[in-house]
Backbone as CSV, one residue per row, in Angstrom:
resi,resn,N_x,N_y,N_z,CA_x,CA_y,CA_z,C_x,C_y,C_z
1,MET,23.310,-2.094,-32.663,23.457,-1.681,-34.081,24.059,-0.220,-33.981
2,HIS,25.039,-0.015,-34.802,25.633,1.383,-34.833,25.324,2.028,-36.265
3,ASN,24.966,3.268,-36.229,24.667,3.941,-37.490,25.577,5.222,-37.565
4,VAL,26.042,5.490,-38.670,26.820,6.910,-38.897,25.774,7.933,-39.183
5,VAL,25.996,9.075,-38.508,25.208,10.164,-38.854,26.116,11.166,-39.456
6,MET,25.818,11.696,-40.687,26.521,12.706,-41.399,25.321,13.422,-42.287
7,ARG,25.180,14.671,-41.888,24.275,15.495,-42.514,24.546,16.952,-42.526
8,LYS,23.950,17.629,-43.468,24.013,19.155,-43.611,22.541,19.588,-43.376
9,VAL,22.294,20.409,-42.415,20.896,20.953,-42.187,21.012,22.437,-42.661
10,THR,20.049,22.791,-43.637,19.911,24.209,-44.011,19.102,24.962,-43.005
11,VAL,19.619,25.999,-42.484,19.070,27.034,-41.575,17.906,27.757,-42.155
12,THR,16.853,27.921,-41.337,15.704,28.956,-41.790,15.640,29.992,-40.668
13,ALA,14.716,30.897,-41.010,14.493,32.044,-40.066,13.700,31.516,-38.824
14,ASP,13.056,30.338,-38.794,12.426,29.811,-37.663,13.073,28.616,-37.164
15,TYR,12.849,28.246,-35.832,13.574,27.234,-35.294,13.160,25.870,-35.844
16,LYS,14.029,25.025,-36.245,13.721,23.592,-36.664,14.793,22.691,-35.980
17,PRO,14.281,21.417,-35.795,15.126,20.411,-35.188,16.156,19.871,-36.025
18,LEU,17.237,19.425,-35.502,18.387,18.779,-36.397,18.052,17.427,-36.882
19,SER,16.926,16.842,-36.321,16.484,15.496,-36.840,14.904,15.647,-37.251
20,ALA,14.584,14.967,-38.341,13.184,14.935,-38.593,12.498,13.724,-37.801
21,LYS,13.269,12.869,-37.183,12.710,11.763,-36.315,12.377,12.343,-34.955
22,SER,11.409,11.726,-34.306,11.101,12.125,-32.960,12.207,11.923,-31.927
23,ARG,12.942,10.885,-32.221,14.052,10.467,-31.358,15.227,9.834,-32.157
24,GLU,16.409,10.524,-32.035,17.552,10.121,-32.807,18.789,10.495,-31.829
25,VAL,19.205,9.483,-31.062,20.208,9.753,-30.094,21.625,9.323,-30.696
26,ALA,22.521,10.365,-30.592,23.821,10.031,-31.280,24.965,10.850,-30.522
27,SER,26.161,10.503,-30.757,27.353,11.228,-30.260,27.874,11.952,-31.522
28,VAL,27.865,13.318,-31.461,28.160,13.979,-32.783,29.066,15.201,-32.476
29,GLU,29.649,15.655,-33.612,30.351,16.941,-33.574,29.317,17.888,-34.484
30,ILE,28.843,18.966,-33.911,27.967,19.891,-34.604,28.733,21.028,-34.868
31,SER,28.859,21.598,-36.199,29.415,22.792,-36.524,28.682,23.626,-37.307
32,THR,29.158,24.999,-37.339,28.601,25.978,-38.113,29.794,26.406,-39.093
33,PRO,29.706,25.975,-40.359,30.919,26.209,-41.182,31.300,27.650,-41.229
34,PRO,32.668,27.931,-41.475,33.087,29.384,-41.629,32.526,30.129,-42.777
35,THR,31.877,29.473,-43.769,31.294,30.079,-44.879,30.026,30.709,-44.668
36,ASN,29.279,30.295,-43.417,27.951,30.842,-43.082,28.237,32.391,-43.039
37,THR,27.075,33.183,-43.440,26.993,34.577,-43.518,26.813,35.224,-42.082
38,GLY,26.205,34.461,-41.211,25.923,34.990,-39.861,25.832,33.888,-38.824
39,ALA,25.568,34.438,-37.668,25.442,33.338,-36.535,24.263,32.354,-36.709
40,VAL,24.395,31.202,-36.296,23.339,30.257,-36.081,22.888,30.182,-34.655
41,PHE,21.638,30.395,-34.452,21.090,30.372,-33.074,20.491,29.115,-32.682
42,PHE,21.069,28.553,-31.604,20.505,27.289,-31.026,19.620,27.664,-29.856
43,ARG,18.410,26.924,-29.732,17.537,27.290,-28.711,18.149,26.741,-27.325
44,GLY,18.413,27.510,-26.389,18.853,27.162,-25.109,17.891,26.326,-24.283
45,ASP,18.363,25.701,-23.262,17.438,24.902,-22.330,16.523,25.976,-21.667
46,ASP,16.683,27.124,-21.417,15.843,28.099,-20.871,14.995,28.836,-21.849
47,GLY,15.146,28.456,-23.240,14.431,29.136,-24.364,15.113,30.301,-25.024
48,SER,16.256,30.584,-24.364,17.025,31.676,-25.025,17.805,31.351,-26.278
49,ASP,18.148,32.320,-27.067,18.913,32.105,-28.350,20.439,32.013,-27.868
50,VAL,21.051,30.990,-28.331,22.547,30.798,-28.043,23.220,30.874,-29.481
51,PRO,23.968,32.007,-29.660,24.575,32.131,-30.894,25.887,31.277,-31.033
52,TRP,26.016,30.666,-32.199,27.318,30.133,-32.669,27.754,30.923,-33.847
53,VAL,29.034,31.387,-33.725,29.584,32.100,-34.909,29.973,31.202,-35.974
54,PRO,30.133,31.663,-37.223,30.660,30.822,-38.315,32.056,30.140,-37.896
55,GLY,32.151,28.969,-38.032,33.470,28.263,-37.645,33.397,27.552,-36.390
56,GLU,32.331,27.851,-35.703,32.276,27.197,-34.215,31.766,25.846,-34.299
57,TYR,32.363,24.981,-33.462,31.978,23.570,-33.362,32.067,23.014,-31.938
58,HIS,31.246,22.104,-31.667,31.243,21.367,-30.289,30.863,19.766,-30.546
59,SER,31.505,19.067,-29.637,31.216,17.670,-29.650,30.248,17.429,-28.512
60,LEU,29.181,16.669,-28.847,28.187,16.214,-27.868,28.053,14.847,-27.771
61,ARG,27.872,14.265,-26.658,27.728,12.873,-26.512,26.319,12.452,-26.133
62,ARG,25.790,11.604,-26.778,24.481,10.872,-26.517,23.442,11.781,-26.281
63,VAL,23.171,12.745,-27.318,22.090,13.782,-27.332,21.005,13.292,-28.294
64,ASN,19.791,13.742,-28.094,18.704,13.513,-29.031,18.651,14.738,-29.975
65,LEU,18.974,14.409,-31.215,19.203,15.453,-32.329,17.849,16.224,-32.504
66,ALA,16.763,15.397,-32.234,15.476,16.139,-32.362,15.145,17.192,-31.401
67,ASP,15.802,17.156,-30.192,15.660,18.139,-29.107,16.542,19.465,-29.410
68,ILE,17.448,19.402,-30.359,18.350,20.502,-30.623,17.705,21.206,-31.812
69,LYS,17.306,22.571,-31.587,16.590,23.301,-32.567,17.488,24.607,-32.926
70,VAL,17.523,24.876,-34.164,18.357,25.939,-34.753,17.565,26.844,-35.653
71,LYS,18.142,28.150,-35.745,17.531,28.997,-36.693,18.622,30.083,-37.034
72,GLY,18.408,30.839,-37.964,19.510,31.828,-38.425,19.223,32.322,-39.738
73,THR,20.245,32.832,-40.383,20.183,33.356,-41.779,19.827,32.274,-42.824
74,PRO,18.576,32.435,-43.336,18.151,31.294,-44.366,19.310,31.005,-45.347
75,GLY,19.620,29.730,-45.634,20.616,29.368,-46.415,21.923,28.936,-45.765
76,ASP,22.251,29.465,-44.569,23.342,28.986,-43.820,23.207,27.563,-43.397
77,VAL,24.204,26.938,-42.993,24.062,25.428,-42.667,24.633,25.139,-41.382
78,VAL,24.250,23.938,-40.746,24.823,23.334,-39.676,25.310,21.938,-40.167
79,THR,26.508,21.400,-39.837,26.796,20.063,-40.309,26.941,19.226,-38.982
80,ILE,26.558,18.023,-39.142,26.560,16.996,-38.064,27.331,15.774,-38.481
81,VAL,28.296,15.461,-37.697,29.097,14.111,-38.048,29.273,13.328,-36.740
82,GLY,28.878,12.156,-36.787,29.031,11.219,-35.599,28.459,9.889,-35.816
83,GLY,27.778,9.391,-34.752,27.142,8.014,-34.973,26.458,7.672,-33.623
84,THR,25.721,6.587,-33.750,24.985,5.963,-32.639,25.729,4.883,-31.774
85,TRP,26.952,5.111,-31.453,27.745,4.232,-30.706,27.876,4.717,-29.334
């Protein structure tokens, strides 16, 4: 079964996952819109902050969205578009 994933996640000052589910594997394009006021920080695999500037985007294949955590300027957003194929 294939499901479309399309969502906007509002960033907070504390890390939060891109999915409220404990496991949601999908192939997606994740972007930080150019209208964001600051960088969005993704938690790196070593625990470091990895900044994405406004307008940055990357395609990721078969990732668990619950494992990807973001923080940044409250009110900025991350968009996710893709699916479970």
